[in-house]
N, C-alpha and C positions, 0 to 999 in steps of 0.2 A: 429577793431584792424588793425594797419598799419604794413606792413612788413618792418623791418629794418635790418641793417647789424648784429645787436646784437641778434635778435630773429629769424632770418630766419632758422638757423639750428635746433632750438628747434621746431619751427612750422613745418618745413619740416619733421623732424624725427617723430613727433607725427602723422602727416597726413599719412605718409608711414606706421607706425605701425598700425593705425586703419584701413587702407586699407587692409593690409595683414590679420588682424584678421577678417575683414568683408569678404574677399575672402575665408578664410578658412571655414567659416560657411555658405557661401551663398547657396551652392547647397543642403544643408539640406532642404532649403525652396524652391528649384527650381528656384532661381534667378541667372542669369548669373553674374559671378564675375565682369565683366567690369562695369555693372550698379552700383554695390556697390562702386567701385572706384569713379565713377561719383557722386554718392550720397554723399560720404564723402566730395568731393570738394564743392558741393552745400551747404552742412550743414556748412562748414567752411567759405563760401563766404560772400559777402557784406550783403546778406539778411538771412544769416544763424546764427547758434549759436555763432560762434567765431567772426563773423562780419569782416572778413579779406577783406579789400577793394582791389579789383583787377579788373582793367578795361583797360587792355593794349593788344589790338588785335595783335599788332606787336610782342610783346614778346610771346604771346600765339602761334602765327604762327611760330616763330622761334623754340620754344620748340616742336611744332608739327612736323616740318620738321626734326629736329634732331631725335626725337623719331621714326618717320616713317623709317628713315634710318636704325636704329637698328632692328626694327620689320621686315622690308622687308629683310634685310640681314640675320637675323636669320632664317626666313622662307626659304630663298633661300639655306642656308647651309644645311637645313634639307630636302631639296627636292631631292629625288632620281631620277636620270635620267631614270633608268630602269623602275621606277614606272610610271613616267609621259609620257614616250615615247609613249605608246599605246593611250594616250588621249591628245597628244600634240595639234593636230589641233582643237579638241573640245574646249580645254582650251583657245587657241588663238582666236578662233572665238567668244567665250563668252566674252573674255576680250576686244575685239575690236568692232565687229558688235553688240554684245549684249549690250555693254555700250552705243553705239550710238543710238540704237533703244530705249533703256530705256530713255535716255536723251530727245530725240525728242518727243516720245509719252507723257511723263510726262510734258514736256514743253508746248506742245500744249494744254494739259488738263488744266494746270494752267492758261494759256492765256485765255482759254474759260470761266473759272469760276471766275476769279478775274479781278482786274483792272491793272494787270501786262501787259506790252507790250509783244509782241511775243518774243523779244530777252531777256527780263527779265525773262519770263517763261522758255525759253531754258537754261538760265543761272542757274536757280534753278534746272532744270532737270539735267544739267551737274554735278552740285555739288553733287547730291545724286545718280548719275548713277552707281557708282562702288560699289561692295561688299567690305566690310572692312576686310583687312588682319588681323588686330589685333583681331577683333571679331571672325572671322572664325577660325583662328589658335587656339585661346584660347578656344573656345567652343568645337570645334571638338576634341581637345586633352584632355580637362578636362572631357568630356563625355565618352571618350574611347569607342566610338561606332564603331563597325566593319560594313563596308558597302560593298555590292556586286557591281559587274560590274565596278570596278575602280572609283566609285563615289567620294571617299574621295580625291584621287589625282586630280581628275577633279576640285573639289571645291577649293582645296588649290592652284592649279595652277591658276585658274581664279582669286581668291581673291589676290594672290600675284602679278599678272601681269596686273590687270585691272586699278589700280590706275593711271598709266601713261596716259591712254586714257582719264580718267575722268579729269585729270589735264589739258591736252591739250584742251579739250572741255571747261573747266571752264575758262581758260585764253583766249581762242578764243572768247567765247560769252561775256566775260567781256569786251574785247576790242571792240566788236560790240555795247555793251551798252554805253560805254563811248565815242565811236567815231562812231555815227550812219552813217556817210558818207562812212564808209568802206563797201566793198562788202562781202556778206556771203561766197563767193567763196575763200576769203583770208584764210579761215580755212584750205583748202586742202594743200597748200604748207607748212603751219605751222605744220600740222599733219605729213606730210611726213618727214620734217626736224627733228622734235622732236623724232619720232620713229626710223628713220634711224640712226641719230647721236647717240642717246641714246643707241640703240641696239649694234651698232658697238663699241662704247666706253666701254660698259659693257663687251663684249666678249674679246676685246683686253686687258682691265684691268684685267680680270680674268686670262688670260694667263700670263700677266706680273706679277701679284700678286703671282701666283703659283711659278714662277721662283724666285722672290725676297724672298718669305718666305722660300723656300727650299735651297737657296744658301747663305743667309746673315750670317748664323752661329753666332747667338747672344749668349752671355755668360750665360744668365739667361732665363729659360723657361717662366717665367712670362712676359717677354718682347714680346713674340710672339703674344699674344692677343692684346697688345698695338699696335704692328705693323699692325695687321689686321684692327683695328679700323682706324688707319691712312690711310691705303689703301682704306678703305670703303669711308671715307669722301673725299679723293682725287678723287675717282671714281665719286662720286656725283658732286663735284665741277667742275671737268673737263668736264663732259657731259653738265652741265649747262652753263659753259663758252663757249663751242663750239656751243651752241644753241640746244642741245639735251635734252632729258628727263632724269634727274638725277635719278628719282625713278626706271625707267626701267633699267638704267645702273647698279645701285646698286644691284637690284634683279638678273640680269643675271650674274654679276660678282660673286655673292654668289653661284648661282646654279653651275657655272663652278668650283669654288673652292670646293664646297661640294661633287663633284663627282670625285675629283682627290686626289691623295695621298699628304698629307702635313705633315711637321714637327709639332709634338705636336698637331695633329688635335683634339685629345680627349680633351685636355685642352682648345683649342679654342672653340669647340662646347659647352662645359659646361659653359664657361664664357659667350658666347652669349645667351645661354638659360636663364641665370640669368639676363643679361642686358636687354633682350627682355621683361621679366616680369617687371623689374624696369621701363623701358621706357613706357610700357603700363600703369602702375600705375601713373607715373608722367604726362603722356599725359591726361588721364581721370581726374586726380585731377585738372590739369590746366584748362581744359575746364569746369569742374564743378565750379571752382572759377570764371571763366569768365562770366558765364551765370547769369542772374537775373531772378529768378522764377516768379516774378511779371510781367515780360515782356512776359513770355511764356503763361500765362493764357489767355490773349486776343486773341491769335492766335490758341488756342487749337481746336476750331471748324473747321477752315479752314485747320489746320495742320492735324487733324484726317481724313478729307476728302481726302487730298492729299496723306497722308500715306496709306490709304486704297486703293486708286487707284494705287499707286506704288506697293504695295504688291500683290494685287489681279488682276491687269490688266497689268500695264506697264512691270513689271518683267516677268510674265508668257508669255506675248506677245513677248518680246525680246528673251526669251529662246526658245520658241517653233519655232519661225521664224528662228533664227540663227542656231538652231539644225536641221532644216528641211532636210539638205543634209547628215545627219549622221544617222546611224541605231541605233535608241534609242527609246524604247517603252514609252508609255504614263506615266507610273509610275515614270520612271527615270527623265523624263522632268519635271514632277510635283514636284518631290523632289528637283531638282536643282533650280526650280523656287522659292520654299519656303525658301531655304537656301541662300537667297539674302540679307544677314545681312548688315545693315548700322550701322556704329559705329562712331569712332572718326575721320576717314578720311574726311567724308563729313563736319563735324563741323570745321575741320582745313581749308578745302577749302572754307568754308563760311566766313572765316576771310578775304579773298581776296576782296570781295565787300566792306567790312567794311573799309579796308585800302584805297580802291579806292574812297570811299566817294560817291557812287551812292545813289540815293534817297531812294530806298527800301532796303538798305543794312541791317538795323536792323531787318526788317520784315523777310527778307530771312534767316538771321542767326537764328532767333527764330523758324521759321518753320522747318529749317534743324535740329535744335537741337531736336525738338519734334519728327520729323520723325525718327531720329537715335535712340532715347530712345524707342519709341514705337516698332520699328523694332526689336531691341535686346530683349526687354521684350516679345514680342509676338512670333516671329520666333525662337529666341534663346532658349526659354523654351519648345517649342513644336516639334522641328524637329526630336528628337529621337523617339517621339511617332508616328509621321508621317512615319518615316522610318520603324517602325514595322508594322504599318497599311498597308503600301504599299508593305510589305514583301521584303524590301531591306536591312534589318539589318542582320548581321551574328550572329549565336549563340556564346556565350562567348568563347567556346573552339575552334571556327573556326576563331577568329579574327586574321587577318594577323599582324605580328610584323613589325613595322617600322624599316628599317635597322639602322637608327641613334639611335633609342631607344635600339636596340640590342647592338650596339657598346658601348653605355654608361652604359648599365645595368651591375650590379655586380653579376648576377646569373650565374650558371654553363652553359657552352655552350653544345650543343648536339653533336658537332664535336670536337674531340681532337686528335691531332697527334703529335708525335715527329719525325721530319724529319731530317735525317742525310745528311750533305752536303759533298760529296766526293771531293777529290782533282781534280782540273781542271774542276770542274762543272761550269755551266753557272752563278750561283749566286756568286761564289768566287770573292772577290775584289769589289763587288758592294754594294752601300748603300741601305738600306731597302727602302728608299723613291723612289729610281730609279727602284725598282722591280715592282712597281705599283700593290701592293697587292689588292685583291678584297675587297670591302667595308665591306663585312660581316665577314672578317677574320682578325685576328691580331696575331703578334708574342708576346706572353706573356713574354717569357724570352728565353735566349740562354744559353745552357750548353756548356761551352768552357773549355775543360780539366776537372779539378776538381772544377772549379768555375762556378757560374751562373751570367750571365750578364743581366741587365735590359736594353732592347734596346730602342733607339729612332730612328727617321728617318735618322740620320747621321751615325748610327752604320753600320760598314762595315762587311759583311759576310766573314768569314774565313774558310779555309778547315777544315774538321772534326768537324765543329760546329753542334750542335743538336738544331734545332729550335723547340720550344714548341709552336705549333700553335693552337689557339682556333678559332672555327667558329660556326655559328648558324646551320650548316647542314653538312652532309657528302659531299654534292655537293661542298660546299665551300672549303673543304679539297682537293677535286679533282682539283679545279681551282688553288690552291696553288701549287700542284705538277706540273700542266701544265706550270705555269709561271716560275717555277724553272727548267723546262726541266728535271724533274725526273719522273721515273716510279712509279706508285702507288703500294705500297707493298701489299702483300696478306692479311696482318693483318691491322686492323684499327688503332692499336696503336703499334708503334715500340719503344722499349726501347734500352738503350745502350747495354744491354746484348745480344739483338737479332742482333746487328750490326756485320757483319762478318769482318769489317775492324778494329775492336778494339780488 
């Protein structure tokens, strides 16, 4: 079946529908959702049931880059700075030194056991060197597994920030394969430029985006998520235009925005959560359509050997060595080593050799595809069992609540307070967004005289307002009183009748 203008919406909607249904039932059988999305794409592809002919690596690469922007941005928005701060250097080390060690060790192994040149082996190693953000975010959140010792933020920080390093190594080694006369030392200035420019662009765009979002005053709430998408793509394109890493810039911009007060932040977060799932489905469907199963079978033997080396040797070697300077016991290092999931990102990166036209591009793509599938199937289905075996999982009642999940949840908060705003107080005349409320607290409504006002970030606090504040804890209520420069009353709940000024 050929994809035409007339049937593309029908085919696309059917594929999305079957992917959603497959994802709904996948964990009953212990199969990761993302593999089901990939399987639907393969079944619909050239050698599948529907026979949809799709063999366009350039289009697949474009879809992959767009999808990764949404996935990384969504992950960044949901990354709490207070959560990742204790493990910041561990995550950065894993996403830089860990990726490099994985790429080099696997590349040398491939060079030793195959007819690949050293640079071709290092190129393959670079392509599969990073853990996949889509796979890690999806599986960690769907499993809802509580982990001790800040392991979850460590894994999410690593997976969200290590794609830039893998991208730089992939581009660098691809350049050395296509231009053998170049020196291997040329990688160093490229790496410094990509990381420095990408990181600086992400930080500056985060500050600029916050200012734009909070000051632009759009007439419709639904336009704010559209504005954020525009800023996201501008961040990626700007970093790329300046010679930096767009993926790093997008992730850092999102982390900055996610940890600051924004107008209609709840709407933006909900929208990105849905778009992230949509892009994951589209990405895996596209890659499933692109692959030819008959081309995978001849490389299964060598693919299995390389995959086994990556999972059992290269990944543990890189984790144990890069974490040598941190206080971390054997169990935690073993678990981090095992949750080195490879997913869609390596397959997207494998399209770069295809477009460059190098001799072994097809073989590299098929091996990478096999590695990604085997990694998600094996590691994605067993890491929760390993966590319990290593005694790293938390009992159900002790699982920590993610601040973003708390913000979006519709259940009753454990902290509730009605805060009276006296005349000439610090908050009078200020917009809510300028007060920089704690992430775990929100103003649900404002009682103003005999009326109730549903606030947004632009709402100005007036004298004699009663703020009905919800928080996930009593400590959150205390923080609100501190930022409003008000004393904490003796009672946990103040009503209008208790207020001596009324």
